[in-house]
C-alpha positions in Angstrom: 123.7 117.5 99.3 126.2 116.8 96.7 126.9 119.5 94.2 125.4 119.3 90.6 122.7 117.1 89.2 124.2 113.8 90.1 124.0 112.5 93.6 126.9 110.3 95.0 126.0 106.7 95.2 127.0 107.0 99.1 124.3 109.4 99.7 121.5 107.1 98.4 119.1 105.5 101.0 119.3 101.7 101.4 116.6 99.7 99.6 114.1 98.1 102.2 114.0 94.2 102.0 110.7 94.1 100.0 109.4 91.3 97.9 109.6 91.7 94.0 105.8 92.5 93.8 106.2 95.5 96.2 109.2 96.7 94.6 109.2 95.7 91.0 111.7 98.3 89.8 115.2 96.9 89.7 117.5 98.4 92.4 119.9 99.6 89.6 117.1 101.7 87.9 116.0 103.0 91.4 119.6 104.1 92.3 119.9 105.7 88.8 116.6 107.6 89.2 117.7 108.8 92.7 121.2 109.9 91.6 119.6 111.7 88.6 116.9 113.1 91.2 117.0 116.7 89.8 116.5 115.4 86.2 113.4 113.4 87.5 112.3 116.5 89.1 112.6 118.7 86.0 110.9 116.0 83.8 107.8 115.8 86.1 107.6 119.7 86.4 107.7 119.8 82.4 105.0 117.1 82.6 102.9 119.1 85.0 103.1 122.2 82.6 102.1 120.2 79.6 99.4 118.7 81.6 97.9 121.9 82.6 98.0 123.1 78.9 96.5 119.8 77.9 93.4 120.5 80.2 93.1 124.2 79.4 89.8 123.8 77.4 88.2 121.6 80.1 89.4 124.0 82.7 87.8 126.9 80.9 84.4 125.1 81.1 84.9 124.3 84.9 84.0 126.7 87.8 87.1 128.1 89.1 86.5 126.6 92.6 86.6 123.1 91.1 89.9 123.6 89.0 92.0 121.6 91.4 89.9 118.5 90.8 90.3 118.6 87.0 94.0 118.2 86.1 94.6 115.0 88.1 97.7 113.8 86.2 99.4 117.1 86.4 98.9 117.3 90.0 100.3 113.8 90.7 103.4 114.6 88.7 103.7 117.9 90.8 103.4 115.8 94.0 106.1 113.4 93.0 108.4 116.3 91.8 107.9 117.8 95.4 108.4 114.7 97.1 111.7 113.9 95.4 113.0 117.6 95.5 112.4 117.6 99.3 114.4 114.4 99.7 117.2 115.7 97.6 117.6 118.8 99.8 117.6 116.6 102.9 114.1 117.4 104.0 111.1 115.1 104.1 107.5 114.8 103.7 105.7 111.4 104.3 102.3 113.1 103.3 103.7 114.4 99.9 105.3 111.0 99.1 102.1 109.3 99.9 100.0 111.6 97.8 102.6 111.1 95.0 102.4 107.4 95.3 98.6 107.4 95.2 98.4 109.9 92.3 101.0 108.3 90.1 99.6 104.9 90.3 96.1 105.7 90.0 96.4 108.2 87.1 99.4 106.5 85.6 97.1 103.4 85.1 93.7 105.1 84.7 94.7 107.1 81.6 96.1 104.0 79.8 92.9 102.2 80.8 90.6 104.7 79.1 93.0 105.2 76.1 92.8 101.5 75.4 89.1 101.0 76.1 88.1 104.0 74.0 91.1 103.7 71.5 89.0 104.3 68.4 87.4 107.4 69.6 90.6 108.9 71.1 92.5 108.0 67.9 89.8 109.8 65.8 91.0 113.3 66.9 94.4 112.5 68.6 97.5 112.1 66.4 99.1 108.6 66.9 102.4 110.1 68.2 100.5 112.0 70.9 98.3 109.0 71.7 101.5 106.9 72.1 103.2 109.8 74.3 100.3 109.8 76.5 100.1 106.1 76.9 103.9 105.8 77.7 104.3 108.7 79.8 101.6 107.6 82.1 102.8 104.1 82.5 106.2 105.8 83.4 104.3 107.5 86.2 103.6 104.1 87.8 107.3 103.1 87.4 108.5 106.1 89.4 105.9 105.7 92.1 107.4 102.4 93.0 110.7 104.1 93.9 109.1 106.1 96.5 109.6 103.4 99.1 113.2 104.4 99.1 112.3 107.7 100.8 109.3 106.9 102.9 107.9 104.0 104.8 104.3 105.2 104.2 103.2 106.0 107.8 99.5 105.3 108.4 98.8 109.1 109.0 100.2 110.0 105.4 98.4 107.1 103.7 95.2 108.3 105.5 95.6 111.8 104.2 96.4 110.5 100.6 93.3 108.3 100.7 91.1 111.0 102.0 92.2 113.4 99.3 91.8 110.9 96.4 88.4 109.8 97.8 87.2 113.3 97.8 88.6 113.6 94.0 86.9 110.4 93.2 83.5 111.7 94.7 83.4 115.1 92.9 84.8 113.4 89.7 82.1 110.8 89.4 79.4 110.7 92.0 78.7 114.2 93.6 80.1 116.8 91.3 79.2 119.7 93.8 79.6 122.4 91.2 79.0 121.9 87.5 79.2 118.4 85.8 81.6 115.7 86.5 85.2 116.9 86.9 87.0 113.8 85.6 89.3 113.9 82.5 86.9 114.1 79.6 86.5 111.1 77.6 85.7 111.3 73.9 82.7 108.7 74.1 79.1 109.4 74.9 78.7 108.7 78.5 75.7 106.5 78.0 77.1 104.5 75.2 77.1 100.8 76.0 80.8 99.4 75.7 81.3 96.0 77.5 78.5 93.6 78.9 76.1 96.6 78.9 78.3 98.9 81.0 78.4 102.4 79.6 81.5 104.5 79.0 81.0 106.6 82.1 80.6 103.5 84.3 83.9 101.9 82.9 85.7 105.1 83.6 84.3 105.2 87.1 85.0 101.6 87.8 88.7 102.1 86.8 88.9 105.1 89.0 87.5 103.2 92.0 89.7 100.2 91.5 92.9 102.4 91.0 92.2 104.2 94.2 92.2 100.9 96.2 95.2 99.4 94.6 97.8 102.0 95.9 96.1 101.9 99.2 97.0 98.2 99.4 100.5 98.6 98.1 101.2 101.6 100.5 99.9 99.5 103.5 101.7 96.4 102.5 105.0 98.2 102.1 104.5 99.7 105.6 103.9 96.3 107.1 106.8 94.6 105.3 109.2 97.5 106.2 108.3 97.4 109.9 108.4 93.4 109.9 112.0 93.7 108.6 112.8 96.1 111.4 114.1 98.7 108.9 112.8 102.4 109.0 114.1 105.2 106.6 116.2 107.7 108.4 114.7 111.3 108.6 114.6 112.7 105.2 114.9 109.1 103.7 118.8 109.5 103.4 121.5 107.4 105.0 
């Protein structure tokens, strides 16, 4: 690995010939993110620490055995920090990359979804600057997720593990809490309040979580298929 925070351009993996809808981030931005990988890792670790702080009150009300299911966004940023860090030291984990892909797309879109749908209630107790930070920072999670195709080709086993984890997470968050109440991120609106077409706040939050578990599954498998069709497979560790 090159010394310092900036990786050499020659050490970056080639970009797979994917259509724009599967690789929406411009290659120049992908390359910059990979060259500054340790900065990206540090930002995600800082986001993880902030996220655990943000969830402290909800964690205090949750049985310890279920804590892992509460801070979803911090766990997603921890996954992607780990995936990029392993790549940077010439190691590799397709499973960690798949978990990061699912988590950063799902939570990177679910949080803006509830922030917008329940904007009035969130802004009643959230300063506008914090509201804007939460919105923009979560959308940035989606952007970085779409760089992961440079370091993994999403093998089916890794995708299956990621799907299993986020299905379990979805189940205990909204359908079978196992211990205590629902473990999803708290929303500031009464759960039984009708919002749109008779759907309650809880139903809208749950619907978003279900749909946003399926979307990364589709993108991961589509990336896998397109990569194999192109006859290109990342080298071990995702580095050339």
